Every structure is written in structure tokens, then in C-alpha cells.
ZAROLUM-797980 format. One line per field, with one value per residue: residue number from 1; x, y, z of N, C-alpha, C, O in turn. Coordinates in pm, 1 decimal, always signed. Layout:
// ZAROLUM-797980
k	c(NUM_...)
n_x	c(X_...)
n_y	c(Y_...)
n_z	c(Z_...)
ca_x	c(X_...)
ca_y	c(Y_...)
ca_z	c(Z_...)
c_x	c(X_...)
c_y	c(Y_...)
c_z	c(Z_...)
o_x	c(X_...)
o_y	c(Y_...)
o_z	c(Z_...)
//
This chain:
// ZAROLUM-797980
k	c(1_2_3_4_5_6_7_8_9_10_11_12_13_14_15_16_17_18_19_20_21_22_23_24_25_26_27_28_29_30_31_32_33_34_35_36_37_38_39_40_41_42_43_44_45_46_47_48_49_50_51_52_53_54_55_56_57_58_59_60_61_62_63_64_65_66_67_68_69_70_71_72_73_74_75_76_77_78_79_80_81_82_83_84_85_86_87_88_89_90_91_92_93_94_95_96_97_98_99_100_101_102_103_104_105_106_107_108_109_110_111_112_113_114_115_116_117_118_119_120_121_122_123_124_125_126_127_128_129_130_131_132_133_134_135_136_137_138_139_140_141_142_143_144_145_146_147_148_149_150_151_152_153_154_155_156_157)
n_x	c(+3811.2_+3564.5_+3303.6_+3334.9_+3325.9_+3063.7_+2907.8_+2994.2_+3088.4_+3160.4_+3284.9_+3242.4_+3419.0_+3462.2_+3645.2_+3555.5_+3727.3_+3671.5_+3380.8_+3100.9_+2901.5_+2818.8_+2801.8_+2830.8_+3010.8_+3330.4_+3478.3_+3743.4_+3965.5_+4236.9_+4437.2_+4626.2_+4823.6_+4952.0_+5232.8_+5455.5_+5716.8_+5699.7_+5501.1_+5236.2_+5077.2_+4754.4_+4591.2_+4308.8_+4310.3_+4278.5_+4519.8_+4682.5_+4799.3_+4558.2_+4292.9_+4052.7_+3852.1_+3821.5_+3715.2_+3448.5_+3162.5_+2923.7_+2623.2_+2464.0_+2120.0_+2017.6_+2193.2_+2429.6_+2489.8_+2781.0_+2962.3_+3280.6_+3493.8_+3298.5_+3190.8_+3144.9_+2983.5_+2910.9_+2813.6_+2898.4_+2735.8_+2790.3_+2636.6_+2652.0_+2506.7_+2292.0_+2392.6_+2660.8_+2783.9_+2749.4_+2496.6_+2477.4_+2460.8_+2453.4_+2501.8_+2505.0_+2580.6_+2571.6_+2741.6_+2595.7_+2377.3_+2053.8_+2083.8_+2081.7_+2156.1_+2082.1_+2132.5_+2062.0_+2222.9_+2287.1_+2578.3_+2636.0_+2530.6_+2626.0_+2638.2_+2769.8_+3040.2_+3356.1_+3491.9_+3497.2_+3519.9_+3599.8_+3882.9_+3955.2_+4031.5_+3902.9_+3973.8_+4220.7_+4460.6_+4558.7_+4616.9_+4747.1_+4816.2_+4835.9_+4667.3_+4516.7_+4426.2_+4247.7_+4099.0_+4083.6_+3826.9_+3684.4_+3379.4_+3130.8_+3144.1_+3140.5_+3273.3_+3609.2_+3684.2_+3863.3_+3893.8_+3922.8_+3994.0_+3960.2_+3982.1_+3986.3_+3789.3_+3661.8_+3531.0_+3324.3_+3254.7)
n_y	c(+8792.5_+9045.3_+8955.9_+8712.5_+8768.6_+8816.6_+8605.3_+8389.1_+8081.3_+7891.8_+7597.1_+7416.0_+7241.3_+7097.1_+6928.3_+6805.6_+6860.2_+6851.9_+6810.7_+7030.7_+7336.1_+7485.1_+7807.3_+7984.2_+8130.6_+8274.1_+8518.1_+8628.2_+8795.7_+8749.2_+8919.5_+8942.1_+9187.8_+9205.7_+9324.6_+9461.5_+9442.6_+9353.1_+9171.4_+9255.3_+9186.0_+9199.1_+9148.8_+9062.0_+8904.2_+8795.5_+8776.9_+8959.1_+9301.4_+9551.4_+9645.5_+9864.0_+9696.0_+9479.6_+9162.6_+8933.0_+8815.3_+8563.3_+8444.8_+8125.8_+8038.3_+7870.1_+7729.8_+7455.4_+7142.4_+6959.6_+6657.4_+6537.3_+6425.4_+6420.4_+6532.4_+6845.7_+6993.2_+7194.9_+7500.4_+7829.6_+8086.4_+8363.0_+8641.4_+8912.2_+9229.4_+9521.3_+9709.8_+9743.1_+9525.8_+9204.0_+8952.5_+8694.4_+8351.8_+8091.5_+7749.3_+7480.7_+7152.8_+6844.4_+6569.8_+6257.7_+6280.7_+6435.7_+6696.0_+7032.0_+7369.6_+7696.3_+8031.9_+8356.7_+8653.1_+9009.3_+9149.2_+9416.5_+9507.8_+9653.6_+9505.4_+9264.6_+9308.7_+9205.5_+9330.7_+9414.6_+9654.7_+9976.6_+9964.7_+9701.4_+9386.9_+9055.4_+8808.4_+8608.6_+8512.7_+8306.8_+8053.6_+7734.9_+7647.2_+7693.2_+7985.3_+7933.9_+7679.5_+7687.7_+7846.1_+7967.9_+8128.1_+8371.8_+8497.3_+8708.4_+8599.1_+8323.5_+7993.4_+7910.3_+7707.6_+7460.3_+7401.7_+7237.1_+7328.4_+7308.2_+7521.9_+7886.9_+7986.0_+8024.5_+7883.5_+7973.8_+7898.2)
n_z	c(+7972.1_+8017.8_+8041.7_+8161.7_+8428.7_+8491.7_+8579.5_+8823.9_+8940.4_+9221.4_+9337.4_+9646.2_+9900.7_+10197.9_+10436.9_+10735.6_+11026.5_+11288.9_+11497.2_+11479.3_+11453.3_+11151.4_+11051.0_+10838.2_+10555.9_+10485.3_+10278.5_+10060.4_+9833.7_+9599.5_+9371.1_+9069.9_+8925.7_+8628.9_+8495.8_+8244.3_+8339.8_+8601.6_+8843.8_+9046.6_+9346.1_+9492.9_+9791.0_+9982.9_+10199.2_+10538.5_+10664.7_+10548.0_+10483.9_+10574.6_+10357.0_+10195.0_+10121.4_+10294.0_+10436.5_+10353.3_+10513.7_+10507.8_+10607.7_+10640.4_+10572.1_+10759.7_+11021.9_+10994.5_+11139.8_+11159.7_+11161.3_+11278.9_+11027.3_+10830.4_+10501.5_+10376.8_+10119.9_+9830.0_+9665.0_+9557.2_+9401.0_+9214.5_+9080.8_+8869.8_+8940.4_+8889.9_+9059.4_+9055.9_+9180.7_+9335.5_+9340.5_+9562.3_+9596.3_+9824.0_+9863.0_+10074.4_+10183.3_+10368.6_+10273.2_+10190.6_+10355.9_+10421.4_+10488.6_+10415.6_+10345.5_+10237.9_+10107.4_+9981.5_+9899.7_+9893.7_+9803.3_+9826.0_+10053.8_+10350.0_+10587.0_+10553.9_+10558.1_+10665.1_+10867.2_+11207.4_+11324.7_+11178.5_+11146.9_+11193.0_+11081.3_+11007.3_+11253.7_+11189.1_+11265.2_+11420.8_+11302.6_+11197.4_+10945.8_+10586.9_+10456.9_+10226.2_+10263.2_+10467.2_+10758.8_+11093.2_+11238.5_+11446.3_+11519.2_+11648.5_+11907.6_+11873.3_+11894.0_+11785.9_+11499.2_+11337.7_+10995.7_+10679.5_+10349.4_+9994.1_+9831.9_+9795.9_+9954.4_+10278.3_+10580.4_+10851.3_+11190.1)
ca_x	c(+3704.4_+3482.4_+3184.1_+3367.2_+3297.0_+2920.0_+2856.3_+3104.4_+3046.2_+3273.3_+3248.3_+3291.5_+3442.0_+3529.0_+3655.5_+3541.0_+3834.5_+3609.1_+3236.0_+3054.3_+2796.5_+2865.3_+2709.5_+2845.6_+3137.2_+3403.8_+3542.4_+3835.0_+4021.2_+4372.9_+4440.3_+4759.4_+4834.1_+5069.3_+5292.9_+5560.0_+5839.3_+5672.5_+5364.1_+5200.1_+4960.8_+4666.7_+4517.3_+4224.4_+4311.7_+4289.5_+4659.4_+4754.3_+4764.1_+4417.6_+4248.3_+3915.5_+3757.7_+3804.1_+3664.9_+3304.2_+3104.5_+2788.9_+2559.0_+2367.9_+1989.1_+1999.8_+2323.1_+2440.3_+2578.5_+2861.6_+3044.1_+3419.0_+3507.0_+3199.0_+3226.6_+3050.2_+3002.1_+2813.4_+2864.0_+2869.2_+2708.2_+2794.9_+2580.5_+2661.5_+2377.0_+2294.1_+2452.0_+2807.4_+2814.3_+2704.5_+2403.4_+2551.1_+2378.2_+2534.2_+2434.8_+2593.9_+2513.3_+2654.5_+2734.0_+2539.6_+2263.8_+1957.2_+2106.3_+2113.6_+2120.9_+2114.2_+2100.1_+2093.9_+2262.7_+2333.8_+2705.3_+2644.6_+2481.4_+2745.6_+2634.4_+2855.1_+3183.0_+3420.4_+3551.2_+3411.7_+3529.4_+3662.5_+4026.9_+3975.6_+3997.6_+3868.3_+4087.3_+4264.3_+4603.5_+4598.4_+4606.7_+4875.0_+4814.1_+4829.6_+4533.5_+4441.9_+4369.8_+4145.4_+4126.8_+4000.6_+3770.5_+3594.2_+3287.1_+3015.3_+3164.2_+3127.8_+3404.8_+3685.4_+3685.3_+3957.6_+3839.6_+4013.9_+3927.9_+4038.6_+3983.0_+4015.1_+3674.7_+3677.3_+3407.7_+3334.7_+3166.1)
ca_y	c(+8874.7_+9103.4_+8872.5_+8599.8_+8813.9_+8840.2_+8492.2_+8314.2_+7967.4_+7838.5_+7475.4_+7408.5_+7110.8_+7111.9_+6806.3_+6849.6_+6807.9_+6831.2_+6835.7_+7165.4_+7397.9_+7575.2_+7922.2_+8055.1_+8135.3_+8399.3_+8533.9_+8737.5_+8769.4_+8783.5_+8952.9_+8973.7_+9289.5_+9158.6_+9430.6_+9417.1_+9417.1_+9297.4_+9134.0_+9308.2_+9115.0_+9263.6_+9044.5_+9108.6_+8795.3_+8847.1_+8779.0_+9060.0_+9438.2_+9585.6_+9729.4_+9910.6_+9589.9_+9386.2_+9032.2_+8929.5_+8701.7_+8532.8_+8341.7_+8033.6_+8067.5_+7777.4_+7667.6_+7311.2_+7067.4_+6862.6_+6573.2_+6516.8_+6325.8_+6438.4_+6618.9_+6952.1_+7036.5_+7292.6_+7597.9_+7972.4_+8142.9_+8509.2_+8693.4_+9055.9_+9298.8_+9659.6_+9795.9_+9722.2_+9429.7_+9067.6_+8873.4_+8574.9_+8239.9_+7985.2_+7619.2_+7390.2_+7029.6_+6738.1_+6453.6_+6134.8_+6316.3_+6527.3_+6826.4_+7132.5_+7506.2_+7791.6_+8172.4_+8447.9_+8777.3_+9116.1_+9186.0_+9562.3_+9530.5_+9664.4_+9410.2_+9150.6_+9342.4_+9123.0_+9409.0_+9437.4_+9800.1_+10022.5_+9928.9_+9565.6_+9277.0_+8929.7_+8750.6_+8478.3_+8511.1_+8192.6_+7929.9_+7666.5_+7591.3_+7805.2_+8041.3_+7871.4_+7552.5_+7707.3_+7948.8_+7965.6_+8262.0_+8389.3_+8605.0_+8712.9_+8517.0_+8183.5_+7927.1_+7884.7_+7570.2_+7440.5_+7328.5_+7223.7_+7362.9_+7288.7_+7646.4_+8008.1_+8022.7_+7967.1_+7868.0_+8002.3_+7812.2)
ca_z	c(+7922.3_+8123.9_+8057.6_+8255.6_+8566.5_+8511.2_+8651.3_+8876.3_+9025.0_+9298.1_+9409.8_+9782.3_+9959.2_+10328.3_+10515.8_+10874.6_+11113.7_+11417.7_+11494.0_+11516.4_+11375.5_+11046.1_+11040.1_+10711.5_+10483.5_+10477.7_+10146.8_+10026.7_+9702.2_+9563.3_+9227.3_+9020.1_+8821.6_+8554.0_+8411.9_+8153.4_+8414.8_+8733.0_+8880.2_+9179.4_+9401.7_+9590.7_+9861.0_+10093.1_+10297.3_+10675.0_+10711.5_+10472.0_+10527.6_+10558.1_+10247.2_+10220.5_+10084.4_+10403.8_+10399.2_+10352.5_+10582.7_+10459.4_+10687.7_+10582.8_+10628.3_+10871.3_+11051.4_+10970.5_+11228.5_+11086.2_+11249.1_+11237.6_+10917.6_+10724.6_+10391.8_+10349.8_+9980.4_+9782.0_+9570.8_+9570.6_+9271.2_+9213.7_+8957.7_+8869.9_+8942.0_+8839.0_+9163.2_+9046.5_+9286.5_+9302.5_+9421.2_+9597.6_+9649.8_+9885.4_+9888.7_+10148.1_+10226.8_+10423.4_+10183.4_+10247.9_+10440.9_+10358.9_+10544.4_+10315.8_+10380.9_+10129.9_+10131.8_+9876.0_+9968.2_+9810.2_+9860.9_+9844.7_+10191.0_+10437.9_+10699.0_+10524.0_+10572.6_+10768.6_+10973.8_+11324.3_+11338.7_+11055.4_+11132.2_+11244.1_+10993.9_+11073.5_+11325.1_+11129.6_+11292.8_+11502.8_+11231.9_+11183.4_+10814.2_+10495.0_+10442.6_+10114.8_+10309.5_+10567.4_+10855.5_+11212.0_+11250.5_+11559.3_+11500.1_+11737.3_+12024.0_+11844.9_+11912.3_+11664.9_+11452.6_+11227.5_+10883.7_+10567.2_+10228.0_+9871.5_+9754.4_+9872.1_+10035.8_+10407.6_+10650.9_+10994.4_+11266.4)
c_x	c(+3617.8_+3356.2_+3206.7_+3334.2_+3148.9_+2854.4_+2975.4_+3051.4_+3165.8_+3228.6_+3314.1_+3312.0_+3525.7_+3530.0_+3657.1_+3645.4_+3788.2_+3461.0_+3203.1_+2948.6_+2856.5_+2761.5_+2718.4_+2982.6_+3200.1_+3479.3_+3641.3_+3890.9_+4168.4_+4368.5_+4583.0_+4748.4_+4964.4_+5117.3_+5398.8_+5689.2_+5819.0_+5527.3_+5345.2_+5073.1_+4888.1_+4586.8_+4432.8_+4217.4_+4333.1_+4429.7_+4743.8_+4717.5_+4621.1_+4397.7_+4107.2_+3810.3_+3728.9_+3777.1_+3514.4_+3260.4_+2961.6_+2731.6_+2469.2_+2227.9_+1958.7_+2137.4_+2315.2_+2531.4_+2648.2_+2947.4_+3185.2_+3421.7_+3406.5_+3253.2_+3115.8_+3080.1_+2896.5_+2873.0_+2823.4_+2849.9_+2703.9_+2743.1_+2584.8_+2521.2_+2397.6_+2358.0_+2600.8_+2858.6_+2764.4_+2591.8_+2471.5_+2458.9_+2472.7_+2443.6_+2538.0_+2515.0_+2617.0_+2635.2_+2681.2_+2421.8_+2165.5_+1976.1_+2157.8_+2075.2_+2165.3_+2085.5_+2136.3_+2111.7_+2303.7_+2463.8_+2723.9_+2599.7_+2605.4_+2749.4_+2735.8_+3001.6_+3237.7_+3478.7_+3455.5_+3412.7_+3602.8_+3807.1_+4053.8_+3934.9_+3951.6_+3990.9_+4119.4_+4413.8_+4652.0_+4584.0_+4744.4_+4881.3_+4797.6_+4684.6_+4451.3_+4379.3_+4262.7_+4186.7_+4036.7_+3953.7_+3675.9_+3509.4_+3174.5_+3027.4_+3148.7_+3268.2_+3475.9_+3677.8_+3780.4_+3885.5_+3946.0_+3936.4_+4016.9_+4037.9_+4007.8_+3894.6_+3687.9_+3545.1_+3427.3_+3224.2_+3131.6)
c_y	c(+8926.2_+9018.2_+8753.0_+8635.6_+8835.2_+8728.2_+8406.8_+8207.3_+7906.0_+7709.9_+7474.7_+7264.3_+7128.3_+6975.6_+6847.9_+6778.6_+6793.5_+6862.2_+6975.1_+7218.8_+7498.9_+7683.9_+7992.8_+8046.8_+8270.5_+8402.7_+8648.0_+8705.1_+8810.7_+8813.1_+8987.3_+9076.5_+9259.9_+9269.0_+9375.7_+9382.6_+9348.9_+9260.2_+9184.6_+9236.9_+9205.9_+9153.2_+9110.8_+9000.3_+8856.7_+8848.7_+8887.3_+9198.5_+9475.5_+9674.0_+9778.6_+9805.9_+9493.6_+9243.8_+9034.3_+8804.0_+8685.1_+8418.8_+8252.0_+8069.6_+7987.8_+7713.6_+7512.7_+7250.1_+6963.6_+6787.3_+6561.2_+6403.6_+6342.1_+6535.3_+6718.8_+6999.7_+7139.4_+7380.0_+7735.9_+8021.7_+8293.2_+8561.3_+8847.3_+9120.6_+9445.1_+9755.4_+9787.9_+9633.1_+9292.6_+9028.0_+8738.9_+8469.1_+8132.6_+7862.5_+7529.4_+7267.4_+6931.7_+6616.8_+6332.8_+6158.3_+6403.6_+6669.7_+6925.2_+7269.8_+7598.6_+7933.3_+8249.7_+8587.9_+8880.1_+9165.2_+9336.6_+9598.8_+9539.8_+9569.9_+9297.9_+9182.6_+9261.5_+9200.9_+9432.6_+9586.3_+9844.3_+9978.1_+9785.3_+9460.5_+9156.1_+8874.0_+8612.8_+8463.1_+8386.9_+8057.7_+7864.7_+7592.6_+7708.9_+7857.5_+7978.1_+7741.7_+7570.7_+7814.3_+7931.3_+8108.4_+8265.7_+8514.4_+8594.1_+8616.9_+8366.1_+8119.0_+7907.7_+7734.6_+7559.2_+7355.3_+7318.0_+7248.3_+7336.1_+7410.8_+7767.4_+8060.3_+7953.5_+7969.8_+7912.4_+7930.4_+7877.4)
c_z	c(+8037.3_+8147.7_+8147.8_+8400.9_+8590.3_+8592.1_+8694.6_+8967.3_+9087.5_+9369.3_+9549.2_+9821.8_+10085.1_+10397.3_+10661.2_+10962.2_+11255.2_+11404.3_+11534.1_+11423.0_+11278.5_+11027.7_+10906.4_+10652.2_+10491.4_+10344.9_+10145.2_+9890.3_+9695.0_+9412.8_+9189.9_+8910.6_+8749.5_+8461.7_+8323.0_+8223.7_+8548.8_+8750.1_+9025.6_+9224.3_+9499.4_+9657.0_+9968.0_+10199.3_+10437.7_+10728.6_+10640.7_+10522.0_+10485.8_+10433.9_+10277.4_+10182.2_+10200.9_+10352.8_+10404.1_+10426.6_+10540.0_+10537.6_+10605.4_+10643.5_+10752.0_+10900.8_+11026.6_+11074.8_+11149.4_+11183.2_+11190.3_+11133.6_+10808.3_+10619.2_+10367.1_+10207.2_+9943.9_+9678.2_+9611.3_+9429.5_+9285.7_+9080.2_+8965.4_+8865.5_+8895.1_+8939.4_+9165.1_+9159.4_+9239.1_+9394.6_+9439.6_+9654.4_+9700.3_+9900.8_+9954.8_+10190.5_+10282.2_+10334.7_+10258.5_+10341.0_+10360.1_+10409.3_+10442.3_+10375.4_+10268.3_+10180.5_+10008.1_+9938.1_+9861.5_+9872.6_+9881.1_+9985.3_+10282.9_+10555.4_+10677.7_+10532.1_+10686.4_+10881.8_+11086.3_+11359.9_+11216.1_+11037.8_+11174.0_+11139.3_+11073.5_+11141.3_+11268.9_+11156.3_+11366.4_+11431.1_+11219.3_+11048.5_+10716.2_+10478.0_+10332.1_+10157.6_+10415.7_+10667.4_+10976.8_+11234.2_+11370.6_+11535.0_+11600.4_+11857.5_+12000.6_+11856.3_+11779.6_+11628.0_+11337.1_+11118.6_+10778.4_+10440.5_+10108.5_+9784.1_+9843.5_+9950.8_+10169.2_+10482.6_+10793.9_+11067.5_+11399.7)
o_x	c(+3600.7_+3307.8_+3112.2_+3316.6_+3111.0_+2757.6_+3049.7_+2977.8_+3262.3_+3140.5_+3424.9_+3235.3_+3642.1_+3424.5_+3748.6_+3650.3_+3856.1_+3419.8_+3272.9_+2911.1_+2934.2_+2646.7_+2621.5_+3063.5_+3130.7_+3537.4_+3627.6_+3865.7_+4216.5_+4304.0_+4653.8_+4674.4_+5073.0_+5052.1_+5428.7_+5765.8_+5913.4_+5440.3_+5427.8_+4975.0_+4949.4_+4522.1_+4477.5_+4126.9_+4399.6_+4456.9_+4862.0_+4618.4_+4571.8_+4475.9_+4048.3_+3691.6_+3622.0_+3812.3_+3456.8_+3316.4_+2885.8_+2784.7_+2405.2_+2220.7_+1883.6_+2193.3_+2208.9_+2641.1_+2584.5_+3000.3_+3205.6_+3358.6_+3424.0_+3348.1_+3002.6_+3192.1_+2804.2_+2969.2_+2729.0_+2937.3_+2622.3_+2799.8_+2527.8_+2430.9_+2510.0_+2376.2_+2663.2_+2960.2_+2741.1_+2590.3_+2517.5_+2386.5_+2561.6_+2328.7_+2645.0_+2398.3_+2734.6_+2523.7_+2716.7_+2371.0_+2192.3_+1895.0_+2266.1_+1975.0_+2272.7_+2021.6_+2230.2_+2029.0_+2349.0_+2461.6_+2818.9_+2627.3_+2681.6_+2854.0_+2783.7_+3083.6_+3175.0_+3512.7_+3340.3_+3317.1_+3665.0_+3850.6_+4170.7_+3816.0_+3961.2_+4102.0_+4052.1_+4485.1_+4772.5_+4543.3_+4846.6_+4944.6_+4750.0_+4590.2_+4328.9_+4285.1_+4193.6_+4297.8_+3923.9_+4035.6_+3597.5_+3562.7_+3128.7_+2927.3_+3144.2_+3369.0_+3413.0_+3666.7_+3777.5_+3825.5_+4049.5_+3826.0_+4139.2_+4088.2_+4047.6_+3900.5_+3721.7_+3457.2_+3533.9_+3116.0_+3057.2)
o_y	c(+8859.6_+9009.4_+8697.7_+8547.7_+8869.7_+8751.8_+8357.4_+8236.5_+7871.2_+7716.2_+7525.2_+7175.9_+7168.1_+6914.4_+6917.2_+6655.9_+6730.1_+6931.6_+7033.1_+7153.7_+7586.2_+7656.2_+8056.1_+7964.0_+8371.5_+8302.3_+8748.0_+8597.0_+8893.7_+8741.0_+9053.1_+9057.9_+9285.4_+9302.7_+9256.3_+9300.6_+9292.2_+9311.1_+9159.2_+9228.6_+9279.0_+9073.1_+9203.4_+9003.2_+8959.4_+8915.3_+8903.9_+9214.9_+9437.4_+9765.7_+9737.5_+9825.6_+9432.6_+9209.8_+9130.3_+8696.7_+8782.1_+8307.7_+8297.7_+8124.6_+8031.8_+7648.8_+7451.5_+7301.3_+6886.0_+6845.5_+6573.3_+6299.5_+6284.3_+6609.8_+6679.2_+7042.0_+7165.7_+7343.3_+7757.1_+8001.9_+8345.9_+8528.7_+8905.9_+9072.9_+9485.2_+9872.8_+9822.3_+9660.6_+9269.7_+9064.6_+8677.6_+8494.6_+8087.9_+7870.6_+7504.5_+7276.5_+6936.7_+6566.2_+6308.5_+6062.8_+6439.5_+6756.8_+6905.9_+7282.6_+7581.1_+7951.2_+8214.0_+8634.3_+8843.4_+9218.0_+9378.6_+9709.3_+9443.6_+9555.0_+9240.8_+9092.5_+9249.4_+9142.8_+9468.3_+9637.3_+9760.6_+9955.7_+9749.9_+9445.9_+9156.0_+8890.8_+8514.1_+8404.8_+8363.0_+7959.0_+7932.7_+7487.5_+7814.9_+7778.8_+7969.5_+7696.4_+7474.7_+7866.7_+7883.9_+8199.4_+8173.3_+8625.3_+8484.7_+8560.6_+8289.0_+8184.8_+7890.9_+7648.1_+7642.5_+7251.9_+7384.0_+7196.4_+7340.9_+7405.8_+7749.9_+8169.4_+7835.2_+8050.1_+7891.8_+7905.6_+7819.9)
o_z	c(+8139.4_+8260.6_+8204.0_+8485.3_+8702.2_+8664.4_+8609.8_+9061.5_+9019.5_+9455.0_+9567.6_+9783.6_+10080.4_+10414.0_+10705.8_+10970.3_+11336.0_+11311.4_+11617.3_+11325.4_+11317.3_+10992.9_+10864.6_+10694.0_+10502.9_+10303.6_+10215.6_+9836.9_+9772.1_+9336.7_+9266.2_+8814.0_+8801.5_+8362.9_+8325.8_+8173.0_+8603.8_+8679.5_+9113.3_+9150.4_+9577.2_+9589.4_+10035.7_+10282.8_+10450.8_+10828.5_+10670.7_+10593.2_+10379.6_+10409.0_+10377.4_+10208.2_+10204.9_+10239.9_+10455.2_+10404.1_+10536.0_+10535.0_+10510.7_+10753.4_+10839.0_+10812.3_+11037.1_+11097.0_+11078.3_+11277.9_+11069.5_+11152.0_+10701.0_+10643.9_+10339.0_+10178.7_+10020.9_+9610.6_+9687.5_+9345.1_+9361.4_+8975.9_+9057.4_+8796.6_+8864.7_+8907.2_+9265.4_+9223.2_+9120.4_+9512.2_+9343.3_+9750.7_+9627.8_+9944.2_+9899.1_+10228.6_+10246.3_+10322.3_+10373.9_+10399.9_+10245.4_+10377.9_+10387.1_+10445.8_+10210.7_+10284.2_+9937.0_+10016.6_+9753.1_+9983.8_+9947.2_+10031.9_+10292.4_+10618.5_+10775.6_+10514.8_+10791.6_+10984.8_+11061.6_+11418.4_+11150.7_+10924.9_+11189.5_+11111.0_+11196.2_+11091.0_+11298.8_+11074.7_+11374.4_+11492.3_+11229.6_+11038.5_+10757.0_+10484.7_+10342.9_+10092.7_+10449.7_+10660.3_+10963.2_+11247.3_+11392.3_+11530.7_+11633.1_+11901.8_+12096.5_+11830.5_+11675.1_+11714.9_+11246.5_+11148.1_+10787.6_+10423.7_+10121.4_+9671.8_+9958.7_+10007.5_+10174.1_+10451.3_+10851.9_+11014.2_+11479.2)
//
């Protein structure tokens, strides 16, 4: 139902494979168009052919330092707005600590496009695990960090 898309909540769980600073999350989507004879997939993943949607990067209001072995949890709440887009709220925390960071963003803002230039998607080509489990992303000269995820949302550090 269309109303299922008005409010989307995505739980987050990242097992930190090394220590580092978490600056935000990167998002993309996969959609299946199910026809009577065939199913066609559209993916905006960084490993797939470029589309005009690119990927989206969303910074936390305050970076979080996480140690190897810690669990970063939280949620992403997407609420449809009048601009045919979503207001997105990110909440991330390190389990067992008081460390929490949140941010609310308007996805219509072009600043969040993952492309560094019109024809350049995010660099996620140097990973050694499936994209659904995580990705190493380098943005703004920040070092790459390998993380592990249980969903299709990925984190950049």
C-alpha cells in the first residue's frame, strides 16, 4: 500500500570490526518490478551502473568514536513530506555507553547526493564482502573503515 511508504523505520546494527570515528550513514535502494513474465531489478547501489538517484550520505550531528568489538545501534526514521521527499532522522548510539548522536535532514537537499561529481558514484569498489553486509567508503579524504551491517544501510567513517 502507498501508505506504507509515508513512514519508514529502519533499525540499525553495526558490529565494529575496527576502532574509528563514525561520521554518518550512506543509503541506496534496490527495487523489484515484478511483471507477469519477468522481474526487473533497479539498484542504486554503488557497485551497480549509475542512475540519476545516486546514493545518499547523511552526517550525524556529532561524530561517534567506536572501538573494535563495540555494537553501534540505532534507527533511521523516514517521514514523507510535502516536497515529494522524506525528512530523515538518524539516531546512532554505542551499546553499553551514553554515547548517542542524532540528526534530522531533508533528503530533497542536493548536498546529500552521494556523487562527488555528476558522473561519479561513491567509491565502494574495494570491498571484500557482499554490499548488503557493508561497504568501505571514502568521502572528503576520510580514511576507509570496514564495518559489518545486518541491513542495506551502510556507514561511512
